[in-house]
C-alpha positions as CSV (number, residue, x, y, z in Angstrom):
1,M,0.3,12.7,12.9
2,A,0.1,16.2,11.3
3,M,3.7,18.2,10.7
4,S,1.8,20.9,13.4
5,N,0.7,18.6,15.8
6,D,4.2,16.8,15.2
7,T,6.1,20.5,15.4
8,E,4.4,21.3,18.6
9,T,5.3,17.5,20.4
10,H,9.4,18.7,19.2
11,H,8.8,21.5,20.9
12,A,7.1,20.9,24.2
13,L,9.9,17.8,24.2
14,L,12.1,20.5,24.2
15,S,10.7,22.2,26.0
16,A,10.4,19.5,29.1
17,L,14.1,18.5,28.8
18,K,15.3,22.2,29.1
19,A,13.1,22.8,32.0
20,A,14.1,19.7,33.7
21,E,17.7,20.7,33.4
22,G,19.7,20.0,36.6
23,K,16.8,19.3,38.8
24,G,17.6,16.3,40.2
25,D,14.7,14.7,40.3
26,G,14.4,12.0,37.7
27,S,12.1,14.5,35.8
28,F,15.0,14.9,33.3
29,E,15.7,11.3,32.8
30,R,11.7,11.1,32.1
31,A,11.7,13.7,29.4
32,V,15.1,11.8,27.7
33,T,13.0,8.9,27.9
34,E,10.1,10.2,26.4
35,A,12.0,12.3,23.8
36,F,13.6,9.3,22.7
37,A,10.5,7.4,22.4
38,H,9.4,9.7,20.4
39,V,13.0,9.6,17.6
40,F,12.1,6.1,17.7
41,E,8.7,6.9,17.1
42,H,9.6,8.9,13.9
43,L,12.4,5.9,13.2
44,G,9.9,3.5,12.7
45,R,7.5,5.0,10.9
46,L,10.2,5.7,8.3
47,N,11.6,2.7,8.1
48,N,8.3,1.1,7.3
49,H,7.7,4.2,4.6
50,V,11.1,3.2,2.7
51,S,11.9,-0.6,3.3
52,V,9.5,-2.7,2.4
53,G,12.1,-5.9,2.5
54,G,11.2,-9.4,4.2
55,P,11.2,-10.7,7.7
56,D,14.6,-11.1,7.2
57,G,15.3,-7.2,6.4
58,E,16.4,-7.9,2.7
59,D,16.3,-4.9,0.5
60,R,13.5,-4.1,-1.8
61,H,13.8,-3.7,-5.2
62,L,14.2,-0.6,-6.6
63,K,11.2,1.1,-8.9
64,P,11.7,2.2,-12.0
65,G,13.4,5.5,-11.8
66,E,13.5,5.3,-8.2
67,S,17.3,6.6,-6.5
68,S,19.2,4.2,-4.4
69,T,19.8,7.1,-2.2
70,L,16.2,7.2,-1.1
71,R,16.7,3.9,0.7
């Protein structure tokens, strides 16, 4: 996903949350669910990017010159 599209998605998710707040028709719950789904999508991509551990989730070895804080 391109950064500009992602920024637009973030603005849309925030707008939906603000618009639905206090309505009591379930729209706020849907907006929260969509926002969390997007957050978990980001976390999944981040995890796939930084973690190349095996199926048991063990840490991968550091690459030469890589700081352990980047994990």
